[in-house]
Every structure is written in C-alpha cells, then in structure tokens.
C-alpha positions as CSV (number, residue, x, y, z in Angstrom):
1,M,-24.3,-77.2,44.5
2,T,-22.5,-74.8,42.2
3,A,-25.4,-72.4,42.8
4,R,-24.1,-71.6,46.3
5,M,-20.7,-70.6,45.0
6,D,-22.0,-68.6,42.1
7,K,-24.4,-66.8,44.3
8,R,-21.7,-65.9,46.8
9,F,-19.4,-64.4,44.2
10,A,-22.3,-62.6,42.5
11,D,-23.4,-61.1,45.9
12,L,-19.8,-60.0,46.6
13,K,-19.5,-58.4,43.1
14,A,-22.6,-56.5,43.8
15,E,-21.1,-55.3,47.1
16,G,-18.0,-54.3,45.3
17,R,-15.5,-56.2,47.4
18,P,-13.3,-59.3,47.1
19,A,-14.1,-62.6,48.8
20,L,-12.1,-63.8,51.9
21,V,-11.4,-67.5,51.3
22,T,-10.1,-69.2,54.4
23,Y,-8.4,-72.6,54.6
24,F,-8.1,-74.8,57.6
25,M,-7.1,-78.4,58.1
26,G,-10.0,-80.7,58.8
27,G,-9.5,-82.5,62.1
28,D,-6.6,-80.2,63.4
29,P,-5.9,-80.8,66.2
30,D,-9.1,-82.8,66.8
31,Y,-12.6,-83.2,65.3
32,E,-14.6,-81.1,67.7
33,T,-12.1,-78.2,67.7
34,S,-11.9,-78.1,64.0
35,L,-15.7,-78.1,63.8
36,G,-15.6,-75.1,66.2
37,I,-13.1,-73.4,63.9
38,M,-15.2,-74.1,60.8
39,K,-18.3,-72.7,62.5
40,A,-16.4,-69.6,63.6
41,L,-15.1,-68.7,60.2
42,P,-18.3,-67.2,58.6
43,E,-19.1,-65.3,61.8
44,A,-15.6,-63.8,61.6
45,G,-16.0,-62.7,58.0
46,S,-15.0,-65.6,55.8
47,D,-16.9,-65.8,52.6
48,V,-15.7,-69.2,51.2
49,I,-14.3,-72.0,53.3
50,E,-11.5,-74.3,52.1
51,L,-11.6,-77.5,54.1
52,G,-8.2,-79.3,54.1
53,M,-8.2,-83.1,53.6
54,P,-5.2,-84.4,55.7
55,F,-2.8,-86.5,53.7
56,S,0.5,-88.2,54.7
57,D,2.5,-87.0,51.7
58,P,1.4,-83.4,51.0
59,M,4.0,-82.4,48.4
60,A,2.8,-78.8,47.7
61,D,2.4,-77.8,51.3
62,G,4.8,-75.9,53.5
63,P,5.8,-77.0,57.0
64,A,2.8,-75.4,58.8
65,I,0.2,-77.2,56.7
66,Q,2.2,-80.4,56.7
67,M,2.2,-80.3,60.5
68,A,-1.5,-79.6,60.7
69,G,-2.1,-82.6,58.5
70,Q,0.0,-84.8,60.8
71,R,-1.8,-83.5,63.9
72,A,-5.1,-84.3,62.3
73,L,-4.1,-87.8,61.2
74,K,-2.7,-88.5,64.6
75,G,-6.0,-87.4,66.1
76,G,-7.8,-90.0,64.0
77,Q,-9.0,-87.8,61.1
78,T,-10.1,-89.7,58.0
79,L,-11.6,-88.6,54.7
80,K,-14.9,-89.9,55.9
81,K,-14.6,-87.7,59.0
82,T,-13.7,-84.7,56.9
83,L,-16.9,-85.1,54.9
84,Q,-18.7,-85.5,58.3
85,L,-17.2,-82.1,59.4
86,A,-18.9,-80.5,56.4
87,A,-22.2,-82.2,57.1
88,D,-22.1,-81.1,60.7
89,F,-21.3,-77.5,59.7
90,R,-24.2,-77.6,57.2
91,K,-26.7,-78.2,60.0
92,G,-26.2,-74.5,61.0
93,D,-25.1,-72.9,57.7
94,N,-26.5,-73.6,54.3
95,T,-25.1,-70.6,52.5
96,T,-21.3,-70.5,52.9
97,P,-19.6,-72.4,50.0
98,I,-17.3,-75.2,51.1
99,V,-14.4,-76.3,48.9
100,M,-12.5,-79.5,49.9
101,M,-8.8,-79.1,49.2
102,G,-6.1,-81.8,49.1
103,Y,-4.6,-84.7,47.1
104,Y,-6.1,-87.4,44.9
105,N,-4.8,-90.4,46.7
106,P,-7.3,-90.5,49.6
107,I,-10.2,-89.9,47.1
108,Y,-9.0,-92.7,44.9
109,I,-8.8,-95.1,47.8
110,Y,-12.2,-94.0,49.0
111,G,-13.7,-94.5,45.5
112,V,-14.4,-91.6,43.2
113,E,-18.1,-92.2,42.7
114,K,-18.7,-92.9,46.4
115,F,-16.7,-89.8,47.3
116,L,-18.6,-87.5,45.0
117,D,-22.0,-88.8,46.2
118,D,-20.9,-88.4,49.9
119,A,-19.4,-85.0,49.2
120,L,-22.7,-83.8,47.6
121,A,-24.7,-85.2,50.5
122,S,-22.3,-83.4,53.0
123,G,-22.9,-80.1,51.3
124,I,-19.6,-79.7,49.4
125,D,-19.6,-77.2,46.6
126,G,-16.2,-77.6,45.1
127,L,-12.9,-79.5,45.0
128,I,-9.3,-78.4,44.7
129,V,-7.1,-81.4,44.0
130,V,-3.5,-80.1,43.6
131,D,-1.9,-83.2,42.1
132,L,-4.4,-83.8,39.3
133,P,-3.4,-81.9,36.1
134,P,-5.9,-81.2,33.3
135,E,-4.6,-84.2,31.3
136,M,-6.2,-86.4,34.0
137,D,-9.7,-84.7,34.0
138,D,-11.4,-88.0,33.3
139,E,-10.3,-89.3,36.7
140,L,-12.2,-86.8,38.9
141,C,-12.9,-83.5,37.3
142,I,-15.4,-84.5,34.7
143,P,-17.3,-86.9,37.1
144,A,-17.4,-84.0,39.7
145,I,-18.8,-81.5,37.2
146,R,-21.4,-84.0,36.1
147,K,-22.6,-84.3,39.7
148,G,-22.7,-80.5,40.1
149,I,-19.5,-80.0,42.1
150,N,-17.2,-77.2,41.0
151,F,-13.6,-78.3,40.1
152,I,-11.3,-75.4,40.9
153,R,-8.0,-75.3,39.2
154,L,-4.7,-73.7,40.2
155,A,-2.8,-71.3,37.9
156,T,0.7,-70.2,38.7
157,P,3.2,-67.6,37.5
158,T,4.6,-70.2,35.1
159,T,1.1,-70.9,33.6
160,D,1.7,-69.1,30.3
161,D,-1.0,-68.0,27.7
162,K,-0.5,-71.2,25.8
163,R,-1.1,-73.4,28.8
164,L,-3.9,-71.3,30.4
165,P,-6.8,-72.4,28.1
166,T,-6.0,-76.1,29.0
167,V,-5.9,-75.3,32.7
168,L,-9.2,-73.3,32.5
169,K,-11.1,-75.7,30.2
170,N,-13.1,-77.6,32.8
171,T,-12.6,-75.2,35.7
172,S,-15.6,-73.8,37.5
173,G,-16.4,-71.9,40.6
174,F,-13.3,-69.7,40.6
175,V,-9.7,-69.8,39.5
176,Y,-7.1,-70.1,42.3
177,Y,-4.0,-68.1,41.3
178,V,-1.0,-69.3,43.3
179,S,0.9,-66.0,43.3
180,M,4.4,-67.5,43.5
181,N,6.3,-70.6,42.7
182,G,7.1,-72.8,45.7
183,I,5.3,-74.2,48.7
184,T,2.5,-72.7,50.8
185,G,3.4,-70.2,53.4
186,S,6.2,-68.4,51.5
187,A,6.8,-64.7,51.4
188,L,4.2,-62.2,50.1
189,P,4.4,-61.7,46.3
190,D,4.8,-58.4,44.5
191,P,1.3,-56.8,44.4
192,S,1.9,-55.2,41.0
193,L,2.9,-58.6,39.5
194,V,-0.3,-60.1,41.0
195,S,-2.6,-57.5,39.5
196,G,-1.0,-58.1,36.1
197,A,-1.4,-61.8,36.4
198,V,-5.1,-61.4,37.4
199,R,-5.7,-59.3,34.4
200,R,-4.0,-61.8,32.1
201,I,-6.1,-64.7,33.5
202,K,-9.3,-62.7,33.1
203,Q,-8.6,-62.3,29.4
204,H,-9.2,-66.1,29.2
205,T,-12.1,-66.6,31.6
206,N,-15.2,-64.9,33.1
207,L,-14.7,-66.8,36.4
208,P,-13.6,-65.0,39.6
209,V,-9.9,-65.1,40.2
210,C,-8.8,-65.6,43.8
211,V,-5.2,-65.1,44.9
212,G,-3.4,-67.1,47.6
213,F,0.0,-68.1,49.0
214,G,1.7,-65.6,51.4
215,V,-1.3,-63.6,52.6
216,K,-1.0,-63.2,56.4
217,T,-2.3,-59.8,57.5
218,A,-5.2,-57.3,56.9
219,D,-2.8,-55.1,54.9
220,H,-1.8,-58.0,52.6
221,A,-5.5,-58.9,52.1
222,K,-6.3,-55.2,51.3
223,V,-3.5,-55.0,48.7
224,I,-4.2,-58.3,47.0
225,G,-7.9,-57.7,47.2
226,S,-7.6,-54.5,45.3
227,S,-7.0,-56.4,42.1
228,A,-8.4,-59.9,42.7
229,D,-11.9,-61.2,43.2
230,G,-10.8,-63.1,46.3
231,V,-8.0,-63.4,48.8
232,V,-7.1,-66.9,50.0
233,V,-5.5,-67.3,53.4
234,G,-4.3,-70.7,54.7
235,T,-0.9,-70.9,56.4
236,A,-1.6,-67.9,58.7
237,I,-4.8,-69.6,60.0
238,V,-3.0,-73.0,60.4
239,N,-0.2,-71.2,62.3
240,Q,-2.7,-69.5,64.5
241,V,-4.1,-72.9,65.4
242,A,-0.6,-74.3,66.1
243,T,0.5,-71.4,68.4
244,S,-2.7,-71.8,70.5
245,L,-2.1,-75.4,71.3
246,S,-0.8,-76.7,74.6
247,S,2.8,-78.1,74.8
248,D,1.5,-81.6,74.1
249,G,-0.4,-80.4,70.9
250,K,-3.9,-80.3,72.4
251,A,-6.5,-77.6,71.8
252,T,-6.9,-74.9,74.4
253,A,-9.6,-72.4,75.3
254,D,-7.8,-70.0,73.0
255,T,-7.7,-72.1,69.8
256,V,-11.1,-71.2,68.2
257,P,-11.1,-67.5,69.5
258,A,-7.5,-67.0,68.2
259,V,-8.5,-68.1,64.7
260,A,-11.7,-66.0,64.8
261,T,-9.6,-62.9,65.8
262,L,-7.2,-63.4,62.9
263,V,-10.0,-63.9,60.4
264,R,-11.8,-60.8,61.6
265,G,-8.7,-58.8,60.9
266,L,-8.2,-60.3,57.5
267,S,-11.9,-59.6,56.7
268,S,-11.5,-56.0,57.6
269,G,-8.7,-55.9,54.9
270,T,-10.8,-57.4,52.2
271,R,-13.8,-55.3,53.1
272,S,-11.8,-52.1,52.6
273,A,-9.9,-53.4,49.5
274,R,-12.2,-52.0,46.9
275,L,-12.3,-48.6,48.6
276,V,-8.6,-48.3,48.0
277,A,-9.0,-49.4,44.3
278,A,-11.7,-46.8,43.7
279,E,-9.7,-43.8,45.0
C-alpha cells in the first residue's frame, strides 16, 4: 500500500509542485454526505486524503474538528463505518492515497491486528495517530509497517534536533510538520519560520515534509507550498461543511459543492506555489 503514497509524491516532485493534503471527518454530518465529500476531493485537486476517525475526546483538535467529530458520532459513525467509507471510495479511485487520522483508543478497542487487516482491505495507505509517541511504537507503528501501511509522524516547532531522529525513526510516507504549538485551526504561522523548519527536518530525512495547521486560503497554500512538499488543510474544510448545514445540523444541497469549491481554490494555490519559488 505504501506504493500509492510513494508514487503520488514522486509524481508531484516530477511536476515540481507540492501536494495538497485535505482532511475531512469521516461521517460528518452523515455517512452518505461524507462519502460524497471524499469522492469530490480528488476531482477538486486534492492529492492525498486524510480521513478523520471521530473520537469522543480529541485532545489535539480545535473546536471545529471537535464539533465535526461530535456530529459524526451523533450520526452513528463508528471506526468500522470509517473503514467502510474508504472501501466505498476505492470502488471509484484506486490511486489517491488515504491516510486515516485520529487517536489510538478506538483502534485499541477495535483490536490492532484486526484494524490493520481491515484497513489494508479498505485501501488505507497510512495512519496518523496523534497520541502515540515513538516510545510506544510497538503498540501500532511497528505492526502497521510490517503490514505495509505508512506510519506518519508529527513534528512540531518544539521537536529539536536531539528529538527529531527518535520521531523520524519509524516514520514513512511523509512527515507532518505541525507549524505551530497549540490546537488545530489556529492562526497562520510565519512563512519564514516554516521554511527554516522544513529545511531543518530535511537534514534528518529524505521523506517529503508536509506542513499543516492554519492553512485556510489559496494564498496560504501558495506561501507554505513554496518551501514544503505538501500543504495540509483540515479546519477550513471542516468549517466549510459546518457552515453549509441546515439549522438542525443536517447536510444540504450545498454541502459537497461548498467543500469542492474551497478545495479547488486551495489547489490553485499549491499548483502555483513552485512558480513563485522559482522566480
């Protein structure tokens, strides 16, 4: 499965542009709508999809993603249904890499071996599990790698050169650089600090470095994409879903098109990013 991820980043490198990595919450606000969103993402210009696993206690997420998780759980979303989302998506798209992102607790309850087998069968390429540090690699990271699933690690501004090799040791697919300390959906970081951080991480790894937290517009994507291998957008997409819903929290005819419009704009930013860098 790692082949899908490696091929996508190799193709983008050949094109000379960064990846647009888009996050949405599985099951938000309901299964069918979130499947519609997932299918719309590649058509709108998304290169890699991060599929959120709703969880009742998402400590690293800001209010927007917390609310999305609550809507999904209220709508009956489970980890099994999130895996099913990926499987249904794969019926029409066998090239876009899918990374499941969330917390360890639901996976632990599901059963690690069973989860990894089902994830592979559903066409999952990678995992981001935000509350599992490298010291706990035996829990999920090593078993995932053995099955051929990328384990993508987060690096932050506080991850110093001493800590970085530990963080990168079993990382594969790409490195997710969280460009600021705090929760998701915060303000945009200083672009010059981001480019310095990306250079520093690249001294320790050959993996692509994707930058997230705070990217909301095409201009943001263009600026961040001029130094990173990928731009991750999550909160802006989740907010777009939320604002499209009816007063009682149900999907409307606007929900999927609103997300697609936002992603098309972000995609135009990443597709012009390298042109700026080359000037």
